[in-house]
DRENROVO-215250 format. One record per atom (N, C-alpha, C): x, y, z; residue in one letter. Coordinates in steps of 0.05 Angstrom, whole numbers, padded with zeros to 5 digits, always signed. Atoms other than C-alpha are relative to their C-alpha. Layout:
REM residues N
XYZa;...
END
This chain:
REM residues 349
-00028+00002+00009m;-00329-00979+00258m;-00004+00010-00030m;+00007-00013+00025r;-00360-00963+00186r;-00001+00028-00001r;+00000-00025-00002n;-00378-00899+00209n;+00028+00016+00004n;-00025-00013-00006n;-00309-00882+00236n;+00020+00006-00024n;-00015+00003+00024l;-00277-00902+00170l;-00013+00020-00021l;+00013-00016+00022q;-00326-00859+00131q;+00008+00027+00007q;-00012-00027-00008v;-00309-00796+00173v;+00026+00001-00005v;-00028-00001+00009r;-00235-00808+00163r;-00001+00004-00030r;-00006-00002+00028a;-00244-00819+00090a;-00013+00027-00008a;+00008-00029+00009r;-00286-00754+00083r;+00018+00020+00007r;-00023-00023-00011f;-00234-00713+00123f;+00025-00001-00020f;-00022+00002+00016i;-00177-00743+00083i;-00005+00015-00028i;+00010-00010+00026g;-00214-00732+00018g;-00002+00033-00003g;+00003-00030-00001g;-00235-00659+00037g;+00029+00013+00001g;-00024-00011-00004l;-00167-00646+00058l;+00017-00002-00029l;-00009+00001+00024i;-00138-00669-00010i;-00009+00019-00020i;+00015-00018+00022l;-00187-00629-00051l;+00006+00027+00010l;-00011-00026-00010l;-00171-00569-00006l;+00026+00010-00008l;-00029-00002+00008l;-00098-00577-00022l;+00002+00005-00029l;+00000-00003+00030l;-00112-00586-00097l;-00012+00027-00006l;+00013-00027+00006g;-00156-00522-00096g;+00017+00025+00006g;-00018-00025-00009a;-00105-00479-00060a;+00024-00004-00022a;-00021+00003+00020w;-00053-00507-00111w;-00009+00013-00026w;+00013-00013+00022v;-00100-00486-00169v;+00003+00027-00004v;+00006-00030-00004l;-00114-00417-00142l;+00024+00014+00010l;-00018-00012-00015h;-00043-00403-00109h;+00010+00025-00014h;-00012-00025+00009s;-00025-00349-00160s;-00021+00026+00004s;+00023-00022-00002f;-00097-00313-00143f;-00002+00004+00031f;+00006+00003-00032l;-00095-00324-00063l;+00005+00031+00004l;-00007-00022-00008t;-00061-00258-00055t;-00026+00023-00011t;+00026-00013+00017l;-00119-00221-00102l;-00020-00004+00018l;+00021+00005-00014l;-00165-00258-00063l;-00002+00015+00025l;-00005-00016-00026v;-00143-00230+00004v;-00003+00027+00000v;+00004-00029+00007w;-00141-00164-00024w;-00028+00008-00001w;+00029-00004+00006a;-00213-00166-00047a;-00013-00002+00026a;+00009+00002-00026v;-00235-00190+00021v;+00007+00022+00021v;-00009-00026-00015v;-00197-00135+00054v;-00017+00026-00004v;+00014-00024+00006l;-00228-00085+00016l;-00031+00002+00003l;+00029+00001-00006a;-00299-00112+00023a;-00006+00003+00032a;+00008-00006-00028i;-00291-00114+00099i;+00003+00028+00007i;-00001-00033-00005a;-00268-00043+00103a;-00022+00012-00010a;+00023-00013+00011s;-00325-00021+00057s;-00027-00011+00008s;+00023+00011-00001w;-00377-00064+00081w;-00020+00017+00017w;+00017-00021-00014p;-00411-00016+00131p;-00009+00024-00021p;+00011-00020+00019v;-00418+00035+00074v;-00019-00015-00020v;+00019+00015+00017y;-00447-00020+00028y;-00028-00008+00013y;+00024+00008-00012q;-00501-00041+00081q;-00017+00026+00005q;+00017-00029-00003r;-00519+00034+00093r;-00016+00002-00030r;+00011-00010+00034l;-00534+00042+00014l;-00023-00019-00004l;+00021+00022+00011v;-00575-00021+00009v;-00017-00008+00024v;+00016+00007-00026a;-00610-00020+00076a;-00028+00005-00006a;+00030-00005+00003s;-00673+00006+00045s;-00013-00019-00020s;+00008+00021+00017n;-00682-00051-00001n;+00014-00027+00006n;-00013+00028-00011d;-00673-00128+00012d;+00010-00011-00029d;-00007+00011+00023r;-00632-00144-00050r;+00028-00012+00003r;-00025+00013+00001h;-00573-00176-00021h;+00001-00028-00011h;-00005+00022+00016g;-00545-00234-00060g;-00009+00004-00030g;+00009-00004+00027k;-00570-00202-00124k;+00023+00022-00008k;-00011-00023+00014m;-00538-00156-00176m;-00008+00027+00010m;+00010-00029-00006t;-00547-00083-00151t;+00016+00023-00007t;-00016-00027+00009w;-00529-00015-00177w;+00020+00009+00020w;-00019-00009-00020v;-00498-00003-00110v;+00027-00014+00004v;-00022+00013+00000a;-00451-00059-00113a;+00018+00006-00025a;-00019-00009+00018v;-00429-00042-00183v;+00012+00025+00001v;-00008-00027-00005a;-00425+00033-00166a;+00021+00002+00019a;-00021-00002-00015l;-00384+00019-00105l;+00025-00014-00005l;-00025+00014+00011t;-00337-00027-00140t;+00014+00017-00020t;-00011-00017+00019l;-00326+00021-00194l;+00013+00024+00012l;-00011-00021-00017l;-00317+00074-00141l;+00029-00007+00011l;-00024+00005-00011m;-00262+00038-00105m;+00025-00006-00024m;-00020-00002+00022g;-00226+00024-00175g;+00007+00026-00009g;-00013-00026+00010a;-00226+00096-00191a;+00017+00014+00021a;-00019-00011-00022v;-00198+00117-00123v;+00025-00009+00000v;-00027+00014+00001i;-00143+00070-00133i;+00018+00007-00024i;-00011-00007+00027l;-00131+00078-00208l;+00005+00028-00007l;-00005-00027+00008a;-00138+00153-00214a;+00028+00010+00004a;-00030-00012-00006p;-00076+00174-00175p;+00024-00014-00013p;-00021+00021+00014l;-00036+00116-00205l;+00005+00011-00028l;+00003-00007+00027g;-00059+00136-00275g;+00015+00033-00001g;-00010-00025-00001y;-00040+00209-00255y;+00032-00003-00001y;-00025+00002-00009g;+00026+00189-00230g;+00015-00015-00028g;-00009+00014+00024l;+00041+00144-00296l;+00004+00022-00021l;-00002-00020+00021s;+00025+00203-00342s;+00022+00016+00004s;-00024-00018-00007r;+00073+00249-00303r;+00024-00013-00006r;-00023+00016+00000l;+00125+00193-00305l;+00009+00002-00029l;-00009+00002+00026l;+00121+00188-00383l;+00008+00030-00008l;-00012-00026+00006q;+00125+00264-00387q;+00028+00007+00006q;-00025-00005-00010e;+00185+00266-00344e;+00019-00019-00020e;-00016+00019+00018a;+00214+00207-00385a;+00007+00015-00033a;-00005-00015+00023q;+00208+00250-00451q;+00021+00023+00003q;-00020-00022-00005i;+00243+00310-00415i;+00029-00014+00006i;-00024+00016-00004l;+00296+00259-00394l;+00016-00008-00023l;-00016+00003+00027g;+00307+00237-00462g;+00011+00018-00010g;-00012-00022+00014q;+00316+00301-00492q;+00025+00014+00012q;-00024-00008-00014l;+00364+00316-00435l;+00027-00019-00004l;-00025+00021+00007l;+00407+00254-00450l;+00009+00004-00027l;-00006-00005+00025t;+00407+00272-00521t;+00022+00022+00002t;-00014-00021-00003d;+00433+00340-00507d;+00026-00004+00013d;-00023+00008-00008a;+00485+00310-00461a;+00021-00015-00016a;-00016+00019+00015k;+00511+00261-00512k;+00013+00022-00024k;-00008-00025+00019n;+00517+00325-00561n;+00021+00015+00008n;-00012-00022-00005q;+00548+00374-00519q;+00009-00003+00027q;+00002+00003-00031g;+00547+00352-00445g;-00014+00017+00015g;+00018-00018-00016i;+00514+00389-00388i;+00017+00009+00019i;-00019-00012-00016s;+00549+00441-00349s;-00013-00003+00031s;+00009+00005-00024p;+00545+00433-00274p;-00015+00027+00013p;+00015-00023-00005p;+00492+00479-00241p;+00015+00020+00019p;-00017-00017-00018v;+00516+00544-00204v;+00004-00007+00025v;+00000+00002-00029w;+00495+00520-00137w;+00015-00022+00013w;-00014+00020-00009l;+00532+00458-00137l;+00026+00007+00010l;-00023-00005-00011e;+00597+00489-00124e;+00002+00016+00031e;+00002-00015-00028t;+00571+00532-00063t;-00007-00019+00019t;+00008+00019-00026m;+00553+00467-00024m;+00022+00004+00017m;-00020+00005-00017p;+00592+00466+00036p;+00017-00023+00004p;-00016+00027-00004i;+00650+00418+00049i;+00007-00015-00033i;+00000+00015+00022m;+00634+00377-00012m;-00005+00013-00029m;+00005-00016+00024g;+00620+00433-00066g;+00022-00005-00024g;-00019+00001+00020h;+00688+00429-00103h;+00000-00026-00011h;+00000+00027+00010w;+00690+00352-00104w;-00026-00007-00016w;+00024+00008+00015a;+00615+00350-00128a;+00002+00012-00028a;-00002-00013+00027k;+00632+00396-00185k;+00021-00017-00020k;-00022+00016+00018e;+00694+00358-00207e;-00010-00029-00009e;+00014+00027+00007y;+00654+00293-00204y;-00024+00004-00025y;+00019-00004+00016w;+00597+00323-00244w;+00013+00005-00030w;-00014-00004+00027m;+00649+00345-00303m;+00008-00024-00009m;-00008+00023+00010n;+00678+00278-00304n;-00021-00017-00008n;+00022+00018+00004v;+00612+00247-00310v;-00018+00011-00023v;+00020-00019+00021l;+00568+00300-00351l;+00013+00021-00016l;-00008-00022+00006g;+00613+00355-00363g;+00006+00004-00030g;-00007+00000+00023s;+00631+00341-00434s;-00011-00021-00016s;+00011+00017+00017a;+00604+00304-00495a;+00017-00034+00005a;-00015+00028+00002e;+00659+00248-00486e;-00004-00011+00026e;+00005+00012-00028a;+00646+00242-00409a;-00030-00011-00003a;+00032+00010+00003a;+00567+00238-00422a;+00000-00024-00017a;+00002+00025+00013n;+00574+00187-00475n;+00012-00026+00010n;-00013+00023-00014e;+00620+00144-00435e;-00019-00008+00021e;+00015+00006-00025s;+00575+00148-00376s;-00030-00011-00008s;+00024+00009+00005l;+00512+00135-00413l;+00005-00022-00022l;-00007+00020+00018h;+00544+00078-00456h;-00021-00023+00002h;+00021+00020-00004w;+00494+00029-00423w;-00027+00002-00018w;+00022-00005+00019l;+00439+00058-00465l;+00001-00015-00024l;-00002+00010+00025s;+00468+00032-00526s;+00004-00034-00001s;-00005+00030-00009t;+00473-00038-00494t;-00029-00017-00006t;+00028+00014+00001g;+00397-00054-00504g;-00009-00003+00026g;+00009+00004-00026k;+00391-00055-00425k;-00028+00018+00003k;+00022-00014-00004a;+00341+00003-00427a;-00023-00010-00012a;+00021+00012+00015v;+00302-00029-00478v;-00016-00024+00014v;+00008+00025-00016t;+00300-00094-00433t;-00020+00011+00023t;+00016-00013-00022y;+00279-00051-00371y;-00025+00008-00006y;+00025-00015+00011t;+00224-00016-00416t;-00020-00024-00001t;+00018+00020+00009k;+00197-00082-00436k;-00009-00015+00025k;+00005+00014-00026d;+00201-00113-00364d;-00021+00017+00015d;+00023-00022-00010f;+00160-00047-00339f;-00023-00005-00010f;+00025-00001+00012a;+00110-00050-00388a;-00016-00029+00003a;+00014+00025-00007s;+00096-00128-00374s;-00007+00000+00029s;+00013-00005-00030q;+00091-00115-00299q;-00024+00017-00002q;+00023-00020+00000l;+00045-00058-00313l;-00025-00015-00008l;+00025+00011+00012v;-00004-00100-00353v;-00005-00024+00018v;+00007+00020-00019h;+00001-00159-00305h;-00010+00013+00027h;+00016-00011-00025r;-00015-00113-00245r;-00027+00009-00008r;+00026-00010+00008f;-00071-00082-00281f;-00024-00019+00000f;+00022+00023+00004f;-00108-00149-00300f;+00001-00010+00032f;+00002+00011-00023g;-00094-00172-00228g;-00019+00018+00017g;+00020-00017-00013f;-00131-00108-00205f;-00024-00003-00009f;+00033+00007+00010l;-00190-00126-00249l;-00006-00020+00015l;+00004+00025-00011t;-00186-00193-00219t;-00014+00005+00033t;+00006-00009-00023i;-00191-00159-00149i;-00029+00015-00001i;+00028-00010+00001l;-00255-00118-00171l;-00020-00018-00009l;+00021+00022+00007l;-00288-00178-00200l;-00004-00013+00028l;+00003+00018-00025v;-00281-00213-00134v;-00009+00014+00020v;+00013-00021-00020l;-00300-00149-00093l;-00030-00003-00009l;+00028-00005+00011l;-00364-00145-00138l;-00013-00026+00014l;+00015+00018-00010f;-00381-00214-00119f;-00003-00006+00029f;+00004+00000-00023v;-00365-00208-00050v;-00025+00019+00012v;+00017-00021-00005y;-00411-00147-00046y;-00029-00013-00003y;+00023+00018+00006q;-00467-00193-00075q;-00008-00021+00018q;+00002+00022-00018h;-00460-00251-00028h;+00012+00004+00026h;-00014-00006-00023g;-00427-00217+00031g;-00022-00009+00025g;+00018+00007-00027d;-00490-00231+00080d;+00005-00031+00003d;-00002+00027-00004s;-00489-00304+00067s;+00027-00013+00005s;-00029+00008-00007l;-00414-00313+00068l;+00004+00009+00026l;-00007-00008-00029g;-00409-00277+00133g;-00014-00019+00015g;+00013+00018-00017r;-00462-00320+00162r;+00014-00027+00004r;-00011+00030+00000q;-00430-00385+00136q;+00027+00001+00016q;-00024-00007-00014v;-00359-00359+00163v;-00005-00003+00032v;+00005-00001-00028l;-00388-00341+00228l;-00013-00027+00014l;+00011+00024-00008a;-00428-00405+00235a;+00024-00020+00001a;-00020+00016+00000s;-00366-00444+00220s;+00015+00003+00018s;-00016-00013-00022s;-00326-00407+00271s;-00010-00013+00023s;+00012+00004-00027r;-00374-00419+00325r;-00004-00039+00000r;+00003+00028+00001k;-00387-00498+00303k;+00030-00011+00008k;-00024+00013-00002l;-00312-00512+00301l;+00018+00012+00026l;-00014-00008-00020f;-00285-00470+00359f;-00016+00012+00024f;+00016-00013-00018g;-00346-00447+00397g;-00002+00027+00002g;+00007-00030-00003e;-00366-00379+00424e;+00024+00014-00006e;-00025-00016+00004k;-00293-00359+00427k;+00007+00001-00028k;-00008+00001+00025g;-00279-00379+00357g;-00018+00020-00018g;+00022-00021+00010f;-00346-00332+00337f;+00018+00026+00008f;-00013-00024-00009r;-00310-00276+00379r;+00030+00005-00014r;-00024-00003+00013y;-00240-00287+00348y;-00004+00013-00035y;+00007-00009+00025t;-00273-00279+00278t;-00003+00032+00000t;+00007-00026-00002l;-00304-00216+00299l;+00023+00015+00003l;-00023-00017-00005h;-00240-00187+00325h;+00018+00005-00022h;-00018-00003+00029a;-00203-00204+00261a;-00016+00023-00020a;+00017-00021+00014t;-00260-00163+00225t;+00008+00029+00007t;-00003-00028-00010i;-00254-00105+00267i;+00030+00006-00003i;-00029-00010+00002a;-00176-00106+00264a;+00006+00011-00026a;-00004-00010+00027v;-00178-00102+00190v;-00013+00024-00010v;+00013-00027+00009r;-00231-00046+00187r;+00017+00021+00017r;-00015-00022-00013a;-00193-00009+00238a;+00031+00008-00010a;-00022-00006+00015t;-00128-00015+00201t;-00004+00019-00026t;+00007-00020+00024v;-00161+00015+00137v;-00007+00026+00007v;+00010-00026-00010n;-00193+00068+00178n;+00027+00017+00006n;-00021-00012-00008g;-00127+00085+00209g;+00021+00009-00023g;-00016-00007+00021m;-00093+00086+00144m;-00005+00019-00017m;+00014-00024+00016m;-00140+00133+00110m;+00002+00027+00017m;-00001-00022-00016l;-00138+00179+00169l;+00029+00011-00001l;-00027-00015+00004i;-00063+00183+00166i;+00005+00008-00025i;-00005-00012+00029g;-00061+00192+00089g;-00015+00026+00000g;+00012-00026+00000l;-00111+00251+00099l;+00014+00019+00016l;-00012-00021-00015g;-00079+00284+00155g;+00032+00007-00011g;-00030-00010+00013k;-00004+00280+00124k;-00004+00012-00025k;+00002-00015+00024g;-00029+00301+00056g;-00008+00026+00005g;+00007-00028-00005l;-00063+00364+00085l;+00026+00015+00011l;-00022-00013-00014l;-00002+00380+00128l;+00023-00001-00016l;-00019+00001+00022m;+00046+00363+00072m;-00005+00023-00024m;+00009-00020+00019g;+00007+00406+00024g;+00004+00028+00009g;+00000-00022-00009v;+00010+00464+00071v;+00036+00005-00002v;-00031-00006+00001g;+00089+00453+00072g;+00011+00006-00028g;-00006-00005+00029y;+00096+00449-00005y;-00007+00029-00007y;+00007-00023+00009a;+00059+00512-00010a;+00018+00023+00013a;-00022-00020-00011l;+00106+00549+00043l;+00027-00001-00011l;-00029+00003+00014v;+00171+00525+00006v;-00004+00014-00030v;+00002-00014+00027g;+00142+00557-00061g;-00005-00023-00018g;-00001+00020+00020l;+00133+00491-00098l;-00029+00003-00015l;+00025-00004+00015s;+00076+00494-00155s;-00018-00027+00001s;+00017+00023-00008n;+00015+00452-00148n;-00002-00017+00027n;-00002+00012-00028p;+00018+00441-00074p;-00023-00020+00008p;+00025+00015-00005a;-00056+00413-00074a;+00007-00028-00011a;-00007+00033+00013i;-00034+00354-00123i;+00017-00010+00016i;-00022+00012-00015l;+00030+00344-00088l;-00009-00011+00026l;+00010+00007-00026g;-00006+00338-00021g;-00015-00024-00002g;+00017+00023+00002a;-00057+00293-00048a;+00017-00026-00006a;-00018+00023+00007l;-00005+00246-00077l;+00015-00012+00024l;-00010+00009-00028t;+00032+00248-00008t;-00017-00014+00018t;+00018+00015-00018g;-00032+00227+00028g;-00003-00026-00013g;+00002+00030+00011i;-00040+00167-00021i;+00021-00015+00007i;-00024+00014-00004f;+00031+00145-00011f;+00000-00001+00031f;-00001-00001-00034a;+00025+00163+00066a;-00013-00028+00013a;+00013+00025-00013m;-00027+00102+00078m;+00018-00023+00002m;-00021+00021-00005i;+00037+00057+00070i;+00021+00011+00021i;-00026-00013-00013p;+00088+00068+00125p;+00023+00006-00014p;-00025-00009+00011y;+00144+00110+00102y;-00003+00006-00027y;+00004-00005+00025a;+00121+00111+00032a;+00001+00028-00013a;+00006-00030+00010a;+00105+00186+00030a;+00030+00011-00005a;-00024-00006+00007k;+00183+00194+00032k;+00009+00006-00029k;-00005+00000+00024l;+00183+00180-00038l;-00008+00026-00014l;+00010-00025+00011i;+00143+00244-00054i;+00009+00025+00012i;-00016-00026-00012f;+00171+00295-00002f;+00026-00006-00005f;-00030+00001+00005g;+00240+00269-00012g;+00007+00011-00027g;-00004-00012+00028t;+00234+00282-00087t;-00004+00031-00005t;+00004-00023+00001c;+00206+00347-00076c;+00025+00016+00011c;-00021-00013-00011a;+00259+00368-00031a;+00028-00002-00018a;-00023+00001+00018l;+00316+00343-00082l;-00007+00020-00020l;+00007-00022+00020v;+00280+00388-00134v;+00008+00030+00010v;-00007-00027-00010l;+00286+00447-00089l;+00035+00003+00003l;-00027+00000-00005v;+00358+00431-00074v;+00012+00003-00030v;-00012-00005+00030a;+00374+00427-00151a;-00007+00026-00008a;+00003-00028+00010q;+00345+00493-00161q;+00015+00021+00018q;-00019-00017-00023g;+00392+00522-00105g;-00012+00008+00023g;+00016-00007-00028q;+00341+00527-00052q;+00004-00020+00021q;-00007+00023-00018m;+00378+00485-00003m;-00010+00003+00030m;+00013-00002-00025a;+00347+00514+00061a;-00028-00010-00002a;+00028+00010+00002e;+00276+00502+00035e;+00003-00030-00002e;+00002+00026+00003g;+00295+00434+00011g;+00005-00019+00024g;-00006+00014-00021g;+00327+00415+00075g;-00023+00002+00023g;+00027+00001-00022a;+00268+00442+00118a;-00024-00019-00006a;+00029+00018+00011l;+00212+00408+00074l;+00010-00027+00009l;-00005+00032-00010f;+00252+00337+00085f;+00001-00002+00029f;-00001+00006-00026a;+00262+00346+00155a;-00030+00003+00012a;+00028-00002-00012y;+00186+00371+00165y;-00015-00028-00007y;+00015+00028+00008g;+00165+00308+00125g;+00010-00025+00015g;-00009+00026-00013m;+00207+00259+00164m;-00012+00000+00032m;+00014-00004-00024i;+00181+00289+00229i;-00026-00007+00003i;+00027+00011+00000l;+00112+00275+00210l;+00001-00026-00008l;+00001+00031+00005t;+00126+00206+00182t;+00008-00013+00024t;-00007+00012-00026l;+00157+00188+00249l;-00022+00001+00018l;+00020-00005-00018v;+00103+00213+00289v;-00026-00016-00007v;+00019+00016+00013a;+00047+00185+00241a;+00004-00028+00004a;-00003+00032+00003d;+00077+00115+00232d;+00003-00016+00030d;-00009+00010-00027h;+00105+00104+00305h;-00019+00003+00019h;+00019-00007-00026y;+00049+00134+00349y;-00028-00001-00008y;+00030-00008+00002i;-00012+00156+00317i;-00012-00026-00015i;+00012+00022+00016r;-00027+00098+00265r;-00004-00027+00019r;+00007+00020-00018p;-00014+00046+00321p;-00022+00000+00019p;+00016-00007-00017a;-00053+00082+00369a;-00033-00002-00014a;+00025+00001+00014l;-00113+00088+00320l;-00008-00034-00005l;+00000+00030+00001i;-00106+00012+00303i;-00007-00012+00023i;-00003+00017-00023g;-00093-00017+00371g;-00024+00008+00016g;+00021-00008-00016g;-00149+00027+00405g;-00028-00014-00009g;+00022+00009+00009a;-00203-00003+00360a;-00003-00028+00012a;+00001+00030-00012v;-00186-00076+00382v;+00012-00008+00025v;-00015+00005-00026k;-00154-00061+00451k;+00025-00015+00000k;-00025+00012+00005l;-00090-00081+00427l;+00026+00019+00008l;-00023-00018-00013p;-00027-00056+00464p;+00016+00012-00026p;-00015-00016+00017f;+00014-00002+00430f;+00024-00018-00014f;-00027+00015+00008i;+00077-00049+00424i;-00008-00019-00022i;+00010+00025+00019w;+00039-00106+00391w;-00011+00007-00027w;+00011-00010+00025t;+00005-00062+00341t;+00020+00008-00018t;-00023-00007+00015l;+00070-00030+00321l;+00016-00026-00011l;-00017+00020+00012l;+00106-00095+00314l;-00021-00015-00025l;+00019+00012+00018g;+00043-00125+00278g;+00002+00011-00028g;-00002-00018+00027i;+00045-00068+00224i;+00027-00005-00013i;-00027+00005+00013f;+00123-00073+00210f;+00003-00030-00004f;-00001+00029+00003g;+00127-00146+00222g;-00013-00014-00023g;+00019+00011+00024g;+00067-00164+00173g;+00009+00010-00027g;-00010-00011+00023m;+00097-00115+00122m;+00022-00018-00011m;-00025+00015+00009e;+00166-00151+00123e;-00011-00026-00010e;+00003+00030+00009t;+00134-00219+00120t;-00019-00002-00025t;+00019+00005+00022f;+00074-00211+00073f;+00001+00025-00022f;-00001-00027+00017g;+00092-00145+00037g;-00025+00021+00011g;+00023-00019-00006l;+00038-00091+00033l;-00024-00012+00009l;+00019+00017-00007l;-00013-00143+00045l;+00001-00004+00033l;-00009+00007-00029g;+00021-00154+00116g;-00010+00025+00017g;+00008-00027-00016l;-00002-00078+00135l;-00027-00007+00012l;+00024+00010-00019f;-00070-00111+00150f;+00004-00029+00009f;+00002+00028-00010l;-00056-00183+00162l;+00016-00002+00031l;-00013+00001-00023g;-00005-00164+00215g;-00012+00007+00027g;+00014-00004-00025p;-00047-00130+00265p;-00027-00013+00006p;+00026+00022-00009t;-00110-00174+00252t;+00013-00026+00010t;-00012+00027-00015l;-00063-00235+00272l;+00008+00010+00029l;-00007-00006-00025m;-00037-00199+00331m;-00029+00008+00019m;+00024-00008-00013a;-00112-00178+00353a;-00010-00031+00008a;+00014+00027-00003v;-00132-00254+00346v;+00019-00012+00020v;-00017+00013-00022l;-00070-00277+00384l;-00005+00012+00030l;+00002-00012-00028m;-00082-00227+00441m;-00028-00009+00011m;+00023+00014-00009s;-00155-00253+00446s;+00004-00024+00014s;-00003+00031-00008i;-00132-00323+00451i;+00018+00005+00027i;-00016-00004-00030w;-00080-00300+00508w;-00020+00009+00023w;+00016-00010-00023r;-00133-00265+00547r;-00017-00020+00006r;+00018+00027-00004d;-00180-00325+00539d;+00013-00019+00021d;-00017+00014-00012w;-00122-00367+00564w;+00003+00010+00032w;+00000-00012-00027i;-00111-00324+00623i;-00020-00001+00016i;+00029+00008-00018d;-00181-00328+00644d;-00007-00027+00004d;+00003+00029-00011d;-00184-00403+00643d;+00016-00003+00023d;-00018+00004-00021i;-00124-00406+00685i;-00010+00014+00027i;+00011-00016-00023n;-00153-00353+00735n;-00026-00013+00009n;+00026+00008-00009n;-00222-00386+00735n;-00004-00023-00013n;+00004+00029+00009p;-00215-00461+00726p;-00028-00012+00004p;
END
């Protein structure tokens, strides 16, 4: 009787402490999951680099170098994009100043647009065509909203930066203690759920790694193909644009931000055929990559049917945001393993 009471007391006490710990760390849970995802995806590389020495569990130059490399791979393109954004903001500021002083004449190509050309020119003249119209349209700048938006953006930028540093610190810790942590997780799964729990944990790990590999392959392929498209339509720096597109292409449909902007730039320069062709080309690549190639790459690694992989990717992103890109297919892979075991138990009682 006393043993049963002790077991229940330990269980209740442990549950309370677990809930308290989750409450204390709730604002960092997403960052911790991101670090684990990055660690799982890059763990084979780390193991190869430290295979020649038995220094797992200790601070190694490999762990530090790989952590810094992961940070550079993510921060470098973001830093470049931010610098370009600041440059464009300066140009926009000068353009708004000119608009307030004398207005902005509509571009020549605007009136040549089929069907809506005349309406588009009149609308432009009403909004920006004269100093009075431009001042009225841009009146919100003097209300202080722009300053508020700028402060909010800067605050979010600083918050995200420190969050990313937290991810890198946790990633370094996981590299150092990954072997022991992995053994503990697998042993706990086996003890709680038996050999099937052990297998489910392995399937979840494979699913995360397959998702990252598929994401990187899709980004590389789309970046190369879109780089060729940028060069063909005559855009400057097609290699840089292709690299940015490849980075954004790792997220389903995010590449549209890059090639869509490039298409608008071409249209604004009067190259309507080139702009339309570039946008159509990018949309076809996006549909094929995100609806067929990415699910096939991820589902093939964990033997997950195409439809469930696709639903896992988009359903996960809708539920958990960007992190759902990894959690969705992982959850589907584990559920499919459970379903197969259930069917086997029914057929072989």
